[in-house]
C-alpha positions as CSV (number, residue, x, y, z in Angstrom):
1,M,5.2,2.9,18.6
2,K,4.6,-0.1,16.5
3,V,4.5,0.1,12.8
4,L,3.8,-2.5,10.0
5,T,2.4,-2.5,6.0
6,I,0.3,-4.5,4.0
7,V,1.4,-4.2,0.7
8,G,0.3,-6.2,-2.9
9,Y,-0.8,-4.9,-6.5
10,P,-3.5,-3.1,-6.9
11,G,-7.0,-5.2,-6.5
12,S,-5.0,-7.4,-4.3
13,G,-7.1,-6.6,-0.9
14,K,-5.0,-4.5,1.2
15,T,-7.8,-2.1,1.7
16,T,-9.9,-5.0,2.8
17,A,-7.3,-6.6,4.7
18,I,-7.3,-3.5,6.3
19,E,-10.9,-2.8,7.0
20,A,-10.3,-5.8,9.1
21,I,-7.8,-4.2,11.0
22,E,-8.5,-0.4,11.0
23,D,-9.3,-0.7,14.6
24,L,-6.1,-1.8,15.9
25,G,-4.5,1.5,15.1
26,I,-4.4,4.6,13.3
27,I,-3.5,4.0,8.9
28,V,-1.4,6.2,7.2
29,S,-2.0,5.9,3.3
30,M,1.4,6.9,0.9
31,G,-1.2,7.5,-1.4
32,D,-2.7,9.8,-0.4
33,V,0.0,12.3,0.1
34,V,-0.2,11.7,-4.0
35,R,-3.9,12.4,-4.3
36,N,-3.2,15.2,-2.0
37,E,-0.5,16.9,-4.5
38,A,-2.7,16.3,-7.4
39,K,-5.7,18.4,-5.2
40,K,-3.1,21.0,-4.5
41,R,-2.2,21.2,-8.7
42,K,-5.7,20.6,-9.1
43,L,-5.5,18.0,-11.8
44,E,-8.2,14.7,-11.8
45,P,-6.8,12.0,-9.4
46,S,-7.0,9.5,-12.4
47,G,-4.7,6.4,-12.5
48,A,-2.1,8.0,-15.6
49,T,-2.6,11.4,-13.2
50,I,-1.5,9.3,-10.1
51,G,1.0,7.6,-11.5
52,K,2.8,10.7,-13.1
53,I,2.5,12.5,-10.0
54,A,4.1,9.6,-7.6
55,K,7.3,9.3,-10.3
56,E,7.9,13.1,-10.3
57,L,7.9,13.6,-6.5
58,R,10.3,10.3,-6.5
59,E,12.2,11.5,-9.2
60,K,12.5,15.2,-7.9
61,G,13.0,13.9,-3.9
62,G,14.4,10.7,-4.1
63,P,12.6,7.6,-4.3
64,A,11.7,7.3,-0.8
65,I,10.3,11.0,-0.6
66,I,6.7,9.6,-0.1
67,A,8.0,7.4,2.6
68,E,9.7,10.2,4.3
69,K,6.8,12.5,3.8
70,C,4.7,9.6,5.8
71,V,7.5,9.2,8.1
72,E,7.0,13.0,9.5
73,L,3.4,12.2,9.4
74,I,4.1,9.2,11.6
75,K,5.9,10.7,14.5
76,E,3.7,13.9,14.5
77,L,0.6,10.7,15.5
78,N,0.0,9.5,19.3
79,A,-0.8,6.2,18.5
80,E,0.9,3.1,19.4
81,I,0.2,1.3,16.4
82,I,0.7,2.6,12.6
83,F,-0.8,0.6,9.1
84,V,1.3,2.2,6.8
85,D,-0.5,1.4,2.9
86,G,1.3,2.1,-0.5
87,V,4.8,1.2,0.4
88,R,6.3,0.6,-2.8
89,S,10.0,0.1,-2.9
90,L,12.6,-1.1,-0.8
91,F,14.0,2.2,-0.8
92,E,10.8,3.3,1.2
93,V,10.9,0.3,4.0
94,N,14.4,1.1,4.7
95,A,12.8,4.8,5.1
96,F,10.5,3.4,7.4
97,R,13.4,0.7,9.0
98,R,15.3,3.3,9.9
99,F,12.8,4.1,13.0
100,W,11.1,1.1,13.5
101,K,11.1,-2.4,13.1
102,F,8.6,-2.3,10.6
103,P,7.5,-6.0,8.9
104,I,6.1,-6.5,5.4
105,I,2.9,-8.5,4.7
106,A,2.4,-8.9,1.9
107,I,-1.2,-9.8,-0.4
108,I,-0.9,-12.0,-3.2
109,V,-3.7,-13.1,-5.6
110,D,-4.1,-13.6,-9.2
111,E,-4.5,-11.3,-11.8
112,E,-7.8,-12.0,-13.1
113,K,-9.1,-11.8,-9.6
114,R,-7.3,-7.7,-9.0
115,F,-8.9,-7.1,-12.3
116,N,-12.5,-8.3,-10.9
117,L,-12.5,-6.5,-7.3
118,L,-10.5,-3.2,-9.0
119,F,-13.4,-3.0,-11.5
120,E,-15.7,-3.5,-8.8
121,R,-14.3,-0.8,-6.7
122,G,-14.5,1.8,-9.2
123,R,-12.7,4.4,-7.6
124,S,-11.1,7.4,-10.3
125,D,-7.6,6.2,-10.3
126,D,-8.9,1.9,-10.9
127,P,-8.1,0.0,-14.4
128,K,-11.6,0.2,-16.5
129,C,-9.9,-2.9,-18.9
130,L,-7.5,-5.3,-18.5
131,K,-4.6,-3.6,-20.4
132,E,-4.9,-0.8,-18.1
133,L,-4.4,-3.2,-15.0
134,K,-1.3,-4.1,-17.2
135,E,0.3,-0.7,-17.2
136,R,-0.5,0.0,-13.7
137,D,1.4,-3.2,-12.4
138,K,4.3,-2.4,-14.7
139,R,4.1,1.0,-13.3
140,E,4.1,-0.4,-9.6
141,I,7.3,-2.9,-10.8
142,E,8.9,0.5,-12.2
143,F,8.6,1.7,-8.4
144,G,9.9,-1.3,-6.9
145,L,6.9,-3.2,-5.7
146,D,7.7,-6.9,-7.0
147,K,11.0,-6.6,-4.9
148,V,8.8,-5.4,-2.0
149,L,6.4,-8.8,-2.6
150,E,9.7,-10.8,-2.5
151,N,11.0,-9.6,1.1
152,A,8.1,-9.8,2.8
153,D,8.0,-11.1,6.0
154,Y,4.8,-12.1,5.7
155,T,2.3,-13.9,3.3
156,I,-1.5,-13.9,2.7
157,L,-3.0,-15.6,-0.1
158,N,-6.0,-14.1,-0.8
159,N,-7.8,-17.1,-3.0
160,S,-11.4,-17.2,-0.8
161,T,-13.9,-14.5,0.4
162,I,-13.8,-11.2,1.2
163,E,-14.4,-12.6,5.2
164,E,-12.0,-15.6,4.9
165,L,-9.2,-12.8,3.5
166,K,-10.6,-10.2,6.7
167,K,-10.7,-13.2,9.2
168,K,-6.2,-14.3,7.7
169,S,-5.3,-10.9,7.8
170,R,-6.5,-10.1,11.3
171,K,-5.2,-12.9,13.0
172,L,-2.0,-12.5,11.4
173,V,-1.6,-9.2,12.2
174,I,-2.2,-9.4,15.8
175,D,0.6,-11.8,15.9
176,V,2.4,-9.8,14.4
177,I,2.0,-7.1,16.4
178,N,2.0,-9.5,19.7
179,N,6.0,-10.8,18.8
180,Y,6.8,-7.4,17.6
């Protein structure tokens, strides 16, 4: 089993990159673990609520709890290739690396482009203004996303079109899988 991750700040293009490779394996979303928890609690899945639940889960279960829940899910899957979406800390990276090589691919993009992408996407937990994006980034940094990005094994600069990002992502991921 080959397990890897694509990381980046909100709006960096992770979803687009994953769309380009979803036919290559199974996608496990760490955010779904948190959104499912919000659903269980009958709470609106706003950005603030999701952030609060994620923080609470980590405070109660430890900084790798969401990753540990994903590890158990992945072990039950019968798949050769798994892509984990939503890794936010080196604690989480290490939880996966106890079982797999777990290469990290980081997508880098400037703040203004990220905000525009998120605003256009319009998911319920997406920021409605630049201030909300900065608050969300701050939460991500508190989780440790900045350290994950700094320690990435590979980097994709998302400074072009959606199609170009998809091409770059697919090519790199296929190379990573082939050299796993």
